[in-house]
N, C-alpha and C positions, 0 to 999 in steps of 0.2 A: 671419623672421616669416611669409613666404610658405608655408613648410613647415607652420608651425602652423595657418595659416588653411586650408590644403588638408586637413590631417588633421581639423580640427574640422568642416569641411564634410562630409567623408566620414562622420564619426561621426554628424552630424545626420541624414543620409540613412538610415544604418543604424538609428538610433533610430526614425525614422518607420516603416520597414518592420517593425521589431521590435514596436513598439506595435500595429501592425495585426495582426501574427501573434498576439500575446497576446489581442487582442480576439476571436479565433476560438475561444478555449478554451471548451468546454462543461463546466461543473463539475457534480458530483453535487448533488442537493438537500440542502443543508445550511444551517443558520442563518447561518453565517459563511462568506463567500466570500473566496478568496485572490486572485482575478483583479484586483479594484480595487487591491490593493497592488502587484501586478506592473506594472499600467499606471502607477501613481504612480511607481514606480521609474524607468521609462524617461522619463516626463515631467520628473522631477527631474534626471535625467542630462542631459536636453535643456537645462534651465535652467543647469546647471553648465557645459555646453559653450558656451552663449551668453556666460556671464560670463567664461569663460576667453578667449574671443575679444576681450573688452573690456579685458583686463588692461592693455595699454599706454595705454588711454584712461580708466582709472579716475579719476573726478573726486570721488567722495564716499567718506567713511570707511566707510559702510555696505556698499559694494559687495563688498569682500573678505569681509565677514561673510555676505552673501547667498550668495557662492560656497561658502564652507565649510559653511553650513547646508544648502545644496542637496545637497552631497556626503554629509553626515551623514544627512539625511532619506532620500536615495536608498538608502543602505546599510541603513537601518532598515526601509524599506518592503520591500526584497527579503527581508530576514530574516523580518519578520512574515508576509509572504505565504507563505513556506515553512513557518513554524510553524503557521499556520492550516490550510494544506493537509494537513500531516502530523499535525495535532492534537497538537502538543507544547506543552502549556500551561506546563509548568515552564520549558522553554527560552524560551518567549515572555516569561515574567516576568523572566528573566535579561536578555533583550533590553531590556525597559523600564528596568531598573536601570542597565544600561550606557549607555542613552540619556540618562538623567538625569545621570549622572556626566559624560558627554561635554559636556552643556550647561553644567555648572558649569565645566569646564575651558575651554570657549570664551569664557565671559563673565568669568571671574575669573583666568585664567592668561594671561600674555603670549603673543602669537601665535607658534606654531611648528607645524610639520606633524606632529610625533611623536604627539601625542594623536590626531589625525585618522587617521593611518595605522594606529595601534594599534587604534583603534575599528573600522576596516574589517576588520582581521585578526581581532578578536574576533567580529565578526558572521559572517565567513566560517567560523570555527571552530564557531559555533553551528549554522549551516546544515549543515555537514559532519556534525556529530553527529546532527542531525535526519534527514539522508538515510540514514545507515548504521544508524539504529535504528528506521526507519520500519516500519510493518506495513501491508500485506505488504512483503516484502523489496524493496530498491531495484531498479528496472529498469535497463537499460543506459543509458537517457537520464539517469537520476539520477546514475549513475556518471560519465558524461561531463560533466554539470554540475559534479560535485564536482571533476573534473580542472580545468575552466575556472576555478572559484573558487580552487582551490589555486594555480594559476599566477598569478592576480591577487594572491593573498596573498603570493606570493614577490616580486612587484613592490613591494608595500607594505613588505615587510621590507627590500628593497634600498634603498628610499627612506629608511628609518630609519637604516640604516648609513651611507648617503651623507651624511645631515644630521649625524650624530654625528661623522663623520670630516672634515667641512669646517669649518675654523676660521672662515672668513668667511661663514658662512651668513646669507643675507638672504632676504627675501621675493622680491626680484627674482631672486636666484639660483635659487630653487626654480621659479618660474613660467617663467623664460626659459631655464633649462638643464635642470633635472631633469624638468620637466613634459613636455618633448618626448619623452623616453624613455617616459614613461607613455602618452602619446597614441599611440605606435607600436603598443602592445599593445591599446589600447582597442577598435578596430574588431573584432578577432578575439574579444575577450572579450565584448563586447556581443552580437555575432552568436551566439556559443556559448550565452550565457545564454538568449536568446529561443528559439533552436532547440531547446535541450535541455529547457527548461520546457514548451514546446508538445509536443515529442515524448514527454515523460514522461506528460503527460495522455493522449496518444493511446495509449501503451502500457497505461496503467491502464484506459482505456475498452475496449480490445481484450480485456484480461484479464477485465474484468467481463462483457463479452459472451460470452466463452468459458465463464465460470463459469455464467452463466444458461443457456447452450446445453447444458451437460452436467450440471447440478445440479438437484435438486428444490428448488423455491423455498421450501417449508415446512421441510424438514429439513436441507438442505444436502448430503444424500447424492447419489451419482450417480443420474441418472435412467435410465430403461430403455434409451435409445439408447446412452448412454455406458457402461452396464454391458456391453452386448454388444461394444462396441468394446474395452473393457478385457479381457474374456474372450478375445476373438479375438487380442489382442496377446500374450497369455501362452501361446497354443497351441504355438508353435514351441519356446519354452523348456521347457515341460513335456514335449514329445515328445523333445527333445534330451537332457534329463536323466532320461528315463524315470520321471517323477514322476506321482503320482496327484493328483486334485483332487476336491472334493465341492461340492455345492450344498445350501444350507439355505434353505427357504422358511418364513418366519415370518408368522403372522397374529394380530392382536389378537383375543382372545376377546370375544364379545358387544359388539363395538364400536358397533353400532347402538344398543344400550341407553344407552351413554354419550352419544351424540348426542341420543337421544330424551329422556333424563332431565335432562341438563345443558345441552344446546345444542351447536351445531357448534364454538363457540370452545373448549369443554372437549375436544371430540374432537380438535381441532388440537393442543391442549396434550398430550394423551395420545400422539398420533403423534410429536410432537417429543421427548417424554420417552422413548418407546420407541426412537427412532433414537439418542438419546444412550446408552441402555443397551446397544444393539448395538455402537456404536462403542467404548465403554469395555470391552466384554467379549471382543472378538475381537482377533486379531493385527493388527499394522500392515500386513502383506502381504495380509490378507484384504480382499476387495472388497465393501463394503456398499452397498446401493442400495434406494431405494423403488421397489418393483415396480409398485405401483398401489393407490390407496386406503389401506387399513390393512395391506397386504401388503408384506413386505420380502423381499429376496433377498440372500443372502450367498454369494459364491464364495470357496472356500478352496483356494488352490493348494498343492501339495506337502502334501496331507492325505489320510489314509485314512478309512474309515468310522468306525472307533473314535474317532479324534481329532475328527471332525466331530460325533459324538454328544456327546462331552465338551464341545465348544464350545457346542453348542446347549443343553445342560443348564445351562451357566454363564449363558448369556443368559436362559434361562427362570427360573432362580432369582433373578437380579438384577432381572428384571422383576417377579416375584412380590413382591419386597421393596421395590419402588419405589412411590411415591405422589406426588400433588400436591394442592395446596389450590386449591379453586375455589368462590367465593361462600361462604366459611366452612366448606365441607365438604371432607373428605379423600376423595379418589377413588383407588381402587386398581384394577388390572386384571391379567389374565394373558395369556399368548400360547401358541399351539400351533405345533409345528415339524415339518416334513417334510424328510427328508434323502435325498439320492441321490448315489451315487458317479459321477463323470463320467469316461467313456471318451473320450479325446481323438480317437478315430477315429469317434465318434458325435457328431451335432450337439448343440449345447448345448440346443436346443429339446426334444430327446428327454429329456435329463437333467432339465430343468426340469419337464417333464410328469410324470416319475416322482416327483420331489420333491413335486409338487402332489398326486399320488395319495396319497403317504405323509402329507401334511398333512391330507388328508381322513380318513385312518385315525386320526390323532392327535385330530381333532375328534370322531370317532365313539367313541373310547375315553373321552370325558368332558372333553376340552379340558385346557389347561395340561399338555400332554404333548409328548414328543419321540418321533417314530416314524421309523425303528425305534429302539428303545431298547437300551441295553447289557444 
């Protein structure tokens, strides 16, 4: 029993630090927060550990029920926290159904550990499915959390086989013999859960900061700074493979009239629509960016002038055919394009300046033009 008490004491200390770590989480602004569920998980595990320590001194019939309910609620809280965080509503509903079934088994089926262990395994499976189907893709901390959960799931499976293979299974056998094996893994498991949940939030925060540092907030395209970094990163590859590249500068025609006639909100919608047209009209390898205001720049690696003209014409036609509804009115707009072939031995600024000159020529020819044209 001394071993049990020492393990439980170490687990209680780990729970204290784990709860403190979870409280440090800074969640994005959402209506539903996952942090309260993670805190509840560790507090309920704390209750379970206290009850485990009281096993030899159980005096009331309700005490084993409190122990089992704390285990069930802890598992449910961890699952719901992850479902809310990853916005997996369907899996969340499955969790609720499993919880109701488990309550029925607790109150109407003679006590044994198999339903409880199976419930924990089901919850682990739900969390794993949520992790590996999350968007954006799971980070390294998510994967490490999945490994920790899987290891605990293996312990639960071993419990079930141990119970099935023991002819004289009793509650005393479980708590005094089998539970010792579980407690050995518990400190590492609980530490892993808290560390990897906190780390996952930190990875996501860093990714979000990186996104905002490199992306235009309105369109999601690369911003000017990130564009030049991307072009610079492709320079060596283009030089090594002796490949050409082109630059297209696109500008929405009469954009000021959209703002003046319909307001800046309509202008923002037009910019977002045009960015979507560009992304859907160019190749995956092409680098699209918002260069400033209503002006966009597309860098086309491994592309000659003829192919760049074709690409610009495709964007122009798709833009011409696009429209959006604003205050019961249908708004359409066109765009003009200037193209320049990029010499990797010349600065990108010079290429952009040439494309900008050609954009001016396209505007002078009446707008809704590509210059030079085929």
